[in-house]
N, C-alpha and C positions, 0 to 999 in steps of 0.2 A: 566515211571521208570526217574527218575532226575538224571542227573550228579553229582559226590560227589560237595557239595559246592553250589549247585544251589537249586531251590525250597525253598519249604517253612519248611523244616526238616524232619528228617528222622522217624517220627513217630507220633502218637497221642497221644503220653502218657508223653508229656513237662509239665514242672512244672506249678502247679495251680495257680498261681500270678506273676505278674512280679517282676524282680528282679533287685535292684541296682548295679552298678557297684563292683565285688567282691574285697575284701581285698585278696592280693597276700597270699599265706600259707606261713610259716614260713618254711625256707629250712632245709636241714639235719644239725644236730648239729655234733660238734667233742666230743668223747669222751673220758677219758685218757685210753692209752694203746693202741697199733697196732693192734687190733684185726678185724680191717674190720669198714667200716662207720656203722655211726648210726642215726637214725632219730629220733626229738623229738616229742612227742607225740601232740605237736599243739601249736600256740602261745598263750600265757597268756591271753591275749583280741581274741578270735579266732573268725571265721566267726559264722552267726547267726546258729540257730539250725533247721534242716532239717528231716522230716520223709521221707524217701522213703517207700512209702507202697505198698504192693499188688504185688511184684514183685517175682520173682523163684528167690531166693536165691542160686547161684552154688558157693559152696564154699568147695574147693577140700581140703584144710589143715584143714578146721574145719569139715569137712565129713558131711557136711549139702548140701543138694539139693531138697529143698521143698519151696513153696510159706511163704514167710515172710516179716515182716516190718523191715527196720532198722532205729534206730533212732541216728543222729547224733548230738553232741553238743560239742561245743567246741574243734573242729578238731579230736575228736575221736569218735568211736561208744559207744554210750551211752546203747544202748540197741538193743536187736535183739528176735524178735516174732511174733505173731500175734494178730491181734486187737490191738496193741498198739496208745494209746491216743497222738494225734499230740499236744496237750496243747500249747506252745508259739511256736512250731517248723514250720516252711514254711511247706505244704503238696507236696509231688511231687508224682504223680501218677503213678507207675510203673506196673501196669496191662498188662499184654503181655508182659513185658520186663525183660532181666535177669540182675540180681544184683551179680555182681562177684568183688573180689578182683581185685586192678589195673592194669594192665599189666606190666610186667617187660620183657626188650629187652637186654640181653647180649651184643648183639652187634651192634652196629652203627656208623656211620662215619658223625661228625657234623662239619668237616672240618676248624673249629675254634681252634688253629689260623692258618692262612696261607692261606686257600682258601676259603676265604669269598664271593667270586664271585659265588662258587658252592651252600654253606649252611653257616648258623651261627649257633650259640649254641639255638638263640632266633628262625629261622626258624624250627630248626630241633624239638626244644620243643614245638612249635605249633603243628607240625605235628605229633609228637609222642602223645599227649592229644588228638587231634581230632580220632588216631586211638586206643584211650583207654589205654594208658601208662600213668602211673604213676611215672615209675624207667626207666632211660636208661645209659649205660654204653658205652660210646664214645672211640674207639680204640685211641691208641697213632701216628698214622701215620700223624700226623700233620706236620706244618712247624713254629716253630722246634717241633722236635719231642719230644713226653711227656715222657723224660727219666730222667726228675729231678724234683723235689717239687715245683720248682716255676712254672714249666708250668701245672702239674696236680692242685696245688693248683688256678692256674689263670681259669683253667676248669672248677673247682668245685665253685669257687667263681661265675664267670658269670652265671652258671646254677643256682645258689640260686638267683642272682640279677632279672633272667628273671622269676624263680619261677613257671612254667609251669609244669614242671616236676623236681624229684630228679636227679642229673648229679651227676653219680658215675664212674669216670674217670677209664681207663686201663693206667696202666703204661708199658711202653716199658720195655722188657726183657734186650736188651743188648743198648750199646750207640748207638745212631742214628740208632738204628734197624740195622744196620750192622752186627753183629752178630761176631763181635771181642771179647769183654769183656762184662760183666755183667752190666747193668745200675745200679744206684742208689737207688736197690730194698728197702733196710733198710730204708733210708731217705725219700722216697715216702710212705713207710708203716705208718711211724711216724710224717709225714706230717700232717698238717690241713686237707688235701685232705682224710687222710686215707685208703691208696690206698693197696685191699686186692687182686686185680688181676691184672697178667701183661703177655704182649702177644706184639710179634712182628708181629700182623698180618698183612698181605698183604706180609708177607715174613717168608718163615720157618727158622726157628732155624737149621742150618746146622750141625754144630756141638754138635755130642750126648755127649761128653764132657762137652760141657757148659749146654747143656739142664739138665744133670745130677747133674754139680752143683747148675741150679736155682732151681730144685725140693727139692734139699736138703736145701739150702739157705732158700727159702720158706717156709720151715715150721717152722722157728726161730718167724714168725710172723701169722700162719696159714693162710697164702696166697695161691691161684691158678695161677700153669702157664698154658697159654691157648695157645695152638699151632694151628698152620696155616701148615697144613700137605700136604708138596709137596716137591718131589724130584727134585730139580732146574734143573740136568745133565737130566731128561727126559722130561722137559717142555721148555727148552731154544727154543723160538721161536714159541712155541705152540698156536693154534688161539683157537681152540674148542675139545670138547672129541675125541677123536681118537676111530673110528670106521667106519660103513659104509657109513655114512653121509659126514664126513670128506673127504672119500677116493673120494667121488662123488664130493664134491666141489672143492678139490684140496688143502683145507688148512690143515696145520700140524696140528699134532693132540694130545693131551695131554692123556695119557694111564691113566685109573683108577689105575694101580699098582703105578704110581706115587703117587698118595694119601694113598693108600694101605700100600707101604713100611713104609713111615714116620708113619701112624697109629701106626704098628706093633712096628716099633722102640720104640715110645712113649710110649707106653703100658707096654714094657719092662723095660723102664728105671724107668715108675711110680713105679713098681712091686719091682723094686731093692731098691728104696730108700723111698718108702712108702709115697711119695709127693702126692699133690693133684694137679692131671691133668685134664685139661679141653679140649676138642677137639673142633675147631670152625668147624662150615658149613659143617659137613660131608655131601658126595653126592654120594659113592658109595655103592654096595652091599656089596662088600666086606669089606670095612669099618665099617659098621654096624653088619656084623658078627665078625668082629675082636674084637670090644668094647663088644658085646654080651657074647662072650667067656671071656672076662677079668672081667668083671662085676662077670660072674659065679665064677672066681677065688677069688674074694674079691679085685681086684685093687680100689684104690680111682680115679676112673674116671668117668667125666660125659660128656655129648657130647649135640650138638646143630645141627639142621639143618634149613636151610633157606626156606621160602615158595617159592621160583622160584624153589628148589629141588624136593619139591613134587607136583609142579603145571606144569613145563614145561619139553618138553626134547632136544636134540640136534636136532629134528626136525625143530626147531624153525629158527634155523641158514642159512635155504636154502636160505632166501629173503636176505642174507647179509645186514640187518637191525642189526647196533652194537648195539641197546637197548638191544639186546640179548646175548651181549658178558659179562661174568662176570666171575668171580673166585673164587673158581672152574666152570669150565665149565657146562653147563647143559648137563647131561648125558642121557644115554638110558632109554626107556620105562620102564626095568629091575631095573634099578637103581632106578628109582621112584618108582617104588613097594616097594621095600626094604627101602627106607626113611620111607615110609607110615608105612611099617610094623613094622619098629623101634620105630617109634613114637607111635603105638598101643602099643606094648608089654613093652614101660618104657626104651629101650635100649638107645634111645634118649631121653634125660630130657626133651630138652626145645625147643620151636620154638622161633628162634633170627631170625631178619631180614636181618642182613647186609647190611641196609640201605645205601647207597653208592651213593651218589648225584654228579653229574658231571655237570659242566658248559655246555651252549650248544656249545661253540665252539671247545671243549674240545670233547664231545663225539659224534656229528652229523659229522663225517667225516667216511673215508674210515674204514672197519671192522679192517686191519691189524694193523690201527695205533691210533684207539680209545681204551680208557682206559675201563678195565674192571667194571663193577659195575650197580646197579639197584635199583631206590627206594624201599619202603618197609613198613615204618610205618605207612601209611594212609590206605594201603589194607591188613595187614595182617591177621586181624580177618574175613575180608569176605573170602579171601582165604582159611582161615583154614575150615570155617565151608561150603564152597561150594565144596572144594576138598577133606575133609579130614570128615565133620560131615555128611554131605547129602548123600554120597554114603555108609556111616557104616563103614569107616575106624575107626573111633573114635566116641566114644559117646560124647555129648556135655560136660559133665561133665570131660573127659579124655583132650579135646580139652583146656578147661578154665585151666586146671592142666598144662598142657604143656606151658599156655601164663602167669601164674603166680606163683603158689608155686614151679613148677620145676625149672624156672630159679632163682627164689627168693634162691632156696636150693644151687644151685652151686655156688653161690658167699655168703651164709648166708647172705643177706640184710636184718636186722631187719626192721621190720614195713612195708614189702610189701609182697605181694604175700598170704597176709592171715594168721592166721584165722581170719574172721570178728566175733569178739568177743567184749563184753563190755571191754573198756578199749584201746582197739589197735585203730592205726593211722584210721582214714576215709581216708584212699586211695581205692579207689572203681571205678568201670566201669560199666555202666549201657548201656547195647545194645540190640537193637532187631534181635533176631536171624533170622526172616522171611523176614525183609526189603529187596528188590530189587534193587539196583541201578547199573550204569553204572559207571566205571571208566573214568575220564576225565582229563587228564593231567594237561592241564591249570586252573585246579579247585584246583589243591593240594596246599595246604599251603606250601610243601617245594619249597626253591628257584629254585631248578632243575625240569626237566620236565622227566628225562631220566625213565619213567615207562612203562615196556614192556607190561601192562595191560591195556594201554590205548583201550578204546573202549568195553571192554568187562563187559557183566554182571555177577554181583555176587552176593551174597545173605549175609546178615548180617552185621551189622551197629551201629556205637557207637551213642548212644543217649546223654547220659552223663559221664564225668569225674571228679571226685572229688579229690583232692590233700589235706590233712588232715582236709577234710571237706569243702573246698573252690571248687566251680566249676570253673574247667579250661575250660570246653566245657560243654555246655548246649545247649540242645534242636538241639543238631549236628553242633553247632557252637564256635568257641574259645571263652573264657570266655573275653578276654580283647587282 
């Protein structure tokens, strides 16, 4: 078992012939109207044709889970079927591999602008592509805050320039994320970035009236308000989940109620306004139950969970290693089980990494002064297979849905999440669900190293990622 990024590659089914340096795929294009970002079907002179042969096509959006060939031509899917002829297309043997829509991450922190010492759009995009992602949504807590058209347009443009994944910025709900007044939501929605999701992530929207206004106003351009559910009056000075472990360690605890109270408030306001609400990184059993009940009532709510909240518990804090410090904190075993159940029954729509890189000098300090956050982009697939699929919580098709169609549906991202049908953009991920490997922090593509999974044996590894038909990852290695 070789560490990530080391060895000869993640599987026997690499491309059948050597490839020249790939052409960068065209980035997402603007369209008239404020209804959200859109991707072009591909460049006019697209990458060379490719036939992905003999893989298991798992396409939840298209209702497909069977062996199939996928022919890619001109940046789009040209044909799907069995026994397709390669013709002039390059043949890529996918026997024993899974072919799926490209993964979508609703929640990442790429740190640019402002903290390029921790991550950049380029390094974060490379980590995302290696993780199987073709679309990521960076949060607005940058410096300056992404609360205006200028910043979100810069982030989107830089993403297009890098060209490894489609970058769909999230705009701030309030000016400076200070919670005082609404940011320029309409201006960002109508900007070249076509922002259709707004959040003050990292900080909750404290004022219920302000959240109500945001939910009402966002309906004018069919946007989503994504909230970080936390009552600061209950978490001021908190260092970890409130429970037996926090009491033993003498660390101030963060009660589950601090999240659940705000989730309940947000759901009531979404029901009142009819607005589209998304709840970031659910972490408690009570939150899952509240969302489940709200969905049953017809509330327009979607929710995400991060891999660390279905793989780790507050027991990890016993070592006082700040790599385990995260916001919201690692919870109890019962909460972890509830998150897994919520992903299984669809209460939680998406797996989102909350990829949060930090510079070593910031993170490798005493627990109390360390910022919260963990890396997630390059390990999400493996953790999902290892902790959810193999133990039987999710079938493989369900897991793929939570990584593809589920998150794409939350933001209504066209061209991502499937279905894999003729004419659709060839945003695809090919992975080996059985490949075993060891997470090695120094080998990760992210500029940061704060993964809590260093040294952990996992199963499931990305072999190829294609963005509009161009290999951004090939044979487990970044395309450029």
